[in-house]
C-alpha positions as a Python dict, from the first residue, in 0.01 Angstrom:
ca = {
    (1, 'X'): (0, 0, 0),
    (2, 'X'): (-95, -41, 364),
    (3, 'X'): (-148, 211, 640),
    (4, 'X'): (93, 120, 919),
    (5, 'X'): (-43, 140, 1273),
    (6, 'X'): (262, 22, 1465),
    (7, 'X'): (609, 54, 1317),
    (8, 'X'): (767, -182, 1572),
    (9, 'X'): (524, -471, 1521),
    (10, 'X'): (463, -399, 1155),
    (11, 'X'): (90, -435, 1214),
    (12, 'X'): (-128, -276, 950),
    (13, 'X'): (-479, -141, 966),
    (14, 'X'): (-583, -192, 608),
    (15, 'X'): (-512, -100, 253),
    (16, 'X'): (-534, 244, 102),
    (17, 'X'): (-633, 195, -261),
    (18, 'X'): (-497, 418, -532),
    (19, 'X'): (-744, 667, -667),
    (20, 'X'): (-718, 656, -1047),
    (21, 'X'): (-879, 1001, -1099),
    (22, 'X'): (-646, 1155, -840),
    (23, 'X'): (-336, 997, -998),
    (24, 'X'): (-453, 1110, -1342),
    (25, 'X'): (-510, 1467, -1223),
    (26, 'X'): (-171, 1475, -1050),
    (27, 'X'): (1, 1344, -1362),
    (28, 'X'): (-177, 1601, -1578),
    (29, 'X'): (-73, 1882, -1344),
    (30, 'X'): (292, 1774, -1348),
    (31, 'X'): (284, 1748, -1728),
    (32, 'X'): (137, 2097, -1763),
    (33, 'X'): (404, 2240, -1531),
    (34, 'X'): (681, 2068, -1727),
    (35, 'X'): (541, 2194, -2059),
    (36, 'X'): (504, 2548, -1925),
    (37, 'X'): (863, 2551, -1799),
    (38, 'X'): (989, 2411, -2131),
    (39, 'X'): (800, 2668, -2338),
    (40, 'X'): (916, 2952, -2116),
    (41, 'X'): (1274, 2831, -2130),
    (42, 'X'): (1258, 2791, -2509),
    (43, 'X'): (1099, 3132, -2563),
    (44, 'X'): (1359, 3294, -2341),
    (45, 'X'): (1649, 3137, -2528),
    (46, 'X'): (1829, 3038, -2209),
    (47, 'X'): (2043, 2766, -2366),
}
């Protein structure tokens, strides 16, 4: 993924590398939210 400097020319300034720990933490957070919603929904019997 590149950081775009000029949208018209398409020139780029460099690459922004993915941060593995940040992606892992984000994924863990989303998983915990999904599990919490599922448990709450199941406990509430909202089917």
